[in-house]
N, C-alpha and C positions, 0 to 999 in steps of 0.2 A: 877760073875759080869764081863760086858764087859768094854772094855776101855772107853766108852763113858758114861756109866753109873758109873764108877769110878770117871770121872771127873765130873760130874754132883753133886756128892755126895760132893766132895772136895771143888767145888764153892759154893753150897749153906751152907755148912756148916760155912763159912765163915761170912754168913750175920749176922750184928751185932744186932739182935733181943733182945730186954731187956729181954722178959719173953716167953720163949717157948710155945707157946699153946699146951694144951694135951687134950682140950675136943673140941669138935667139934663146938661149938659156937664159941670159942676163935678163931679157926682156921677159921671160916667163917667172923669172925670179922676182922682177921687180912688181909685176902683177899681182904676185903671190902676197907681197909684204903689203901693197895696198888693198888687195882683198880681206886681207888680215886686220887692217887697220879699222876698213869699214865694218869688218862684225863686231870689233869690239866696240866702234863707237853706236850700232846697233842696240847694245846692251848697257853702256854706263854713259853714251853722251860723247861728244870730242872734248869737253872740257877736262876729263880726266883720264884721256887718252896717255900714254907712254910710250917710250921706244921699247923698253923692255916689255910691255903687254904686246905689241906688234910682234917682237921676234918670238916670244911664247907661242902665240896665237899662230905664227907661219911655222914653228917649230926650226928657227933659224938660230944663228948666235946673235949677239947684240951687235958683234963687228959687222954683219952681214948689213945691219940694218943702216949702221952709219958708214958703211960704203957707201951706201946711195943718198942718204938724208943726214944732213948736219944735226938735226933736232927734231923734236916733236912737232914745232912748226911747219918744218919743211914738209913732214910727213901729211900734216892737213893741209897743208896748199898744193900739193901735188895731188891729193885724192878730189880737193876741190876742182882742181884744173880738170879732171877726170870727168868727174860730174858735169861739168859745163862742155866737155868734149861730148859725151853720151847724150846730153840736153839738146845741144846744137845739132848734132848728126839726126837726132828723132826729128827735130825742129823742120830740118831740111826736107826729110820726105813729107812728113804732115802739110807744110806749105804749097808744097809743090803738087799735092795730090790735086784728082778732079772732083774730089766729093764736096769741096766747100762753093755753094753757090755765092757768097759774098766774102769781103774783106773780112767783116765782122765775125761770120762764120768762122773762117781761117784763125782769127784771132782767140774766137773760144778752142780751138784745137790746140793751140798753146798752152792753155790750163788744160786740155784732157791728156796731152802729153806730161805735163807736168804730175799729174796727180798717179799718172801709171808709173813716173819714176818714184814717187813718195812711196807708192804701194811695191815696187819690185825691185828696185835699185838699193842695197843694203849701206846703209851711211848715210843715205840721200835726206831722209827725213831731218837729221840733226844739223848735217853740215851743208847741205843744198849746194849752191855754187862759191861757197865760200865768203859771201858777203858778211855772214854772222860772225866772222874771226875779226876779232879787235886788235888790229895792228898798228902799232905808232912807229915810225910813220907809217903810211898805208903803200902797199907794193907798187898801186898803181894810181894815175889820177881819175881813173874811170873806173865804177865798180864793175863787177861782172854782170849785176842786171842788167846794168849801163850798155855793156857790150852786147848783151843778149837781145834788148828792146831796140838795138840798133839794127843787128843782124834782120830783127822781124819787121823792122819797118821798111828796110830795104828789099825783102822779099816779098812782101805785101804790094810796093811799087811797083816790082816786076813781075808781078804774077797778074796783078789787076788793072793793071796801066794807071797808076794812082800817081799825082805829084803830091808829095805830103811837104806842107810847109812847116815851120818851127813849133808851131802850135799844134800841128797834128802829129808830129813826133814826140812831143812831150806829152798829148793823150795816150799815144801808144807806150811810152816809158811807163806813164802812170799806172797803164792797165798792168805792164809786167809786174809792177811792184805790188799792186793789187793783187794778183795771182798768187806771186811768192807769200806775201803775208798771209793771205786767206787761206789759201792751200795749207800752209804751216799749221796755221790756228785749226783747221780741220782735222787734221792728223795729230795734234799735241794729246789727245787722249782717247783716240777711235785709230786702231792701225788701218781699218778701210776706209778712214777719212767720213767726218761726221757731213750726211748728206744734206742737211740745210744750210749749213755754213758754204758747202760747195757749191749749191743752187744760189746761194747770196753771192758768193764770188761770181758766177757769171752773170748775175744780173747788175751788179756793178761795174764790171768790164763792158758790158753792153752800152750802159751809161755813162761811163768814161769815154767812150768812143763816139757816141752819139753826134749825128751832124759832121763828123769827120771823116769816117770811112762809108 
């Protein structure tokens, strides 16, 4: 199992689903509930999401929603976990590809994958991988972005025969935070992403890891 696959497992294992689906029909119902939540979030943001809205959009009873999720926070955490899974799955392919001449180019590929998810994945622009959720106490000692950064660092080490020390890993973690923040800002008022801000994100990422990769 690769570092990114392991990170996917760790993130999705923490999703607070009340009844783990074991049949295809249950799995499809759970996916439909999360799809419905994502669609509502795209329209009104995650802050105003309710379980009743999820049920209404999915054409399901409120009891069906509560069969899987104890409350709206659990819906949001599970959708964030799915977002994380999809991000890491795409990153695994991106970072294993032969199209990047350098590790820095591969790290910029992380930005490109993130941009594509903002454009194509319902609900992603608002919720992302869940670090925007203000939960007290937090569900984990490590942020979702921190898990992603660790997986990216491990993948870059394997792909480019690097040996990253603590400062190198910190630079990559900072770059991942920069990507998350600046891409989110680029999409705050522009459905396609503000081109100038995305270019600035690329410049800052390069500067962040200069001398490290």
